[in-house]
N, C-alpha and C positions, 0 to 999 in steps of 0.2 A: 424507599429512598430513590430519587431520580439519579440518572447517571451523572449529571453535572454536580450533584451534591456530594459525590464521592471525592471531589478534588478540594484541596485545602487553600486555594487562593482565589480571590475574586476574578482575577484575569482568566485562570483556567476554567472556572465555572462558566464564565461568559463565553469563552472560546468553545467549550464543549456544546453548550446550548446552540450557539450559532452554527457550528460545524454539522451537528446532527440534523438540524433543521434545513440547512441549505445545500448540503453536498449530496448529489444523487448517487454517488458511488456506494454508499452504505446499503440502501435498499436494493441496488443491483447485485451486490455481492451476497447479501443475505438471501436473496431469491436463488442465486446460483448454488448456494451451499445448503439449501433446504434438503434434509435427508441425505446429505453427502456422507459417503462411507469411510472417508479417510481423515486422519488428524490434519491439522492446519499449522503452517508456519507463516506468520505475517512479517515480511521483511520491510523494515522501515515503519515500524508500528507506531512511532511517535509516543504519545501519552496513553496509548492502548485503547483508543475508542472502538475500533472495529472488533478486536477480541472480546471486549466487554459487551458490545452489542450482540455478538454471536452467542455469548453465554446467556445473556438476558432472553434471547429468542429460543433458547432450548438446545443449542448445539452442545452436546455432551462429550464429544471426543476431545482429545488433547489439543490445546491451542498453545503455541509458543509465539511470543512477540519478540522481535529483534530490532534494535535501533542503535545507532552510533552516538546518539546524544545522551550522555549519562543523566542529564537533568530530566529528560523526558522518561527514561526508564525508571528513574527514582519516583517520579510522579505516578507512573503506571502501577508500580509495585505498591505504593501507598493506597491507591484507589481500588485494588483488586487483590484478593488473597487466594483465588482459585485458578489463576492463569500464571504461567511461567513467563516472565519477562527477562530477557538477556541483553546485556550490553554486547554489541558485536558489529562487525563490518559486513555490509551487503555483499562484498566480494568473497567472503569466506564460504567454505562448503556448508551445506545445509543438512539438517537431520534427515536421514533416509526415510522413505515411505510416508512422506507428507505431501499433501497438496500445498501449493505456494501462492501467496497473495503479495503483490507489490503495488501499492498505491502511491504514485508520484515519487518514484525512487530513481528510475533509470537516468533521468535527465540531469542528475548531479554527477555523472561519471563520464569518462572518456569513452570513445568507441570500443577500444580494447576491453575496458573494464565492463562495459555493458554486455559484451559477448561472454565474458567470464561469468557474470551474474546470471545470465540466461542459461548458460551451460550448467552451472551449479543447480539452478532450479530444475532443469530438465532431468538431471541425475537424481534428484530427490523424489521425483513424482513416480508413484507406483502405477501399474496398469489400472485404468479407471479413474485415475487422478487428473488434476488439472492445474494449470498455472493461470492465475487471474491477474492481469496487469491493467492499471489505469494510469495513463500518462498523456501529456500533451505531445503532439507530434509536430515536427518541423515541416510545414507545407507552405510557408510564406504568406499565409492568410492573415487578416486583421486579428483574428482570434489568437493566432500564434504570436504575433507581435505584442499583443496585450498581455498574454501569458508571460512572455519573457520579461516585460516591465514589472509585473506583479511579483514574479519570483526573484528578480533582482532586488526589489525593495525588501522582501522578506529576508534575504541574505544580509542586506545592509543593516537591518535592525537586529540581526543575530537570532531571529526566531528559527531560521533554518541553518543548521550546521552543515554547510555544503562546500565542496572544493571548487565547483564550477557549475556552469549551466551548459548543457549539451543535449538539446532535445533530439530524440531519435527520429529518423525517417520511418515511415510506416512499414516499409519492407524489412527494416532491421528487426522487427518483432515477429518474424516468421521463424519458428523453432523446428528444426528437423525432428521427425518422429512424432509430431503433434499436428492435429487439425486445428486451425486457428480461425476464429470468427472475430470480427471487429465491427464496432458501431460507435457513433458519436455518443458521448455522455456529457452533454452540456448542461442539462437541467435549466435552472434559471441563471446560471453563471455564464460570463462571457468568455471563459477560457477554452482553449482548443483541446479539450480532453476527449480521449477515446477509451473505450473498454475493449480489451483484447482477452479472449477466453481461448486458451490452448488446451486441448484434451489429448492425452496420450492415446495413440492408435495401436 
C-alpha cells in the first residue's frame, strides 16, 4: 500500500502524493536521520507524513507527532497504527531525550512564543541529538513575499489553523548550546524556505 492510499479522502490522497513528490524537506530530513540514535518528536506533524515516511524508510525508534489541528491528528491516527500522534500546542514542553523536528511551524507564532518553542526544543534534546527546523525567513526577498501570500491564502481557506504569520529572522534561529548550520531548501518551489540543523554541543 502506498503512503497516499492510507488516507480516506480523495483530497488527502492527492495532497499526500503532491507533497511527497514536490517538497524537498522530506528527503533532507530522512538523510539527516539515517542511523540517528535518538527517538524523534515531530512538532506540527500535520497529517503525519514525515513520521510515516521515517517508519517506511526503517527508522525503528520511537516517533511522536504533535499537532494543534485535531482534524489532522485524527487523519494521522487513522493512517498509521505504529506511531503515536498527540493533539497538543507547539508551545508546550516536549518529551525529554528526543530529537526535535519542526517543519513550517515557527512562523505561526509571536516572537516571544517562538523563543519559548525553541527553548522547549533545546530542553528536550539529549547529547548527540539535534533540532531540525525548516521555515521561511523574513529577509525581504521576492521569495519571502511570495511565501507570505501563499501562507495567507492557506489560512484563508482554513487548511492551516494558525493564529498569525510572523516569519522569523535568520538570526532568531540560533540556539544557545547548539551548533547550527543553515542552507536554502527551495527545491522546485518558489518559497523562501531554509533548513536549519542545530546539534547539541
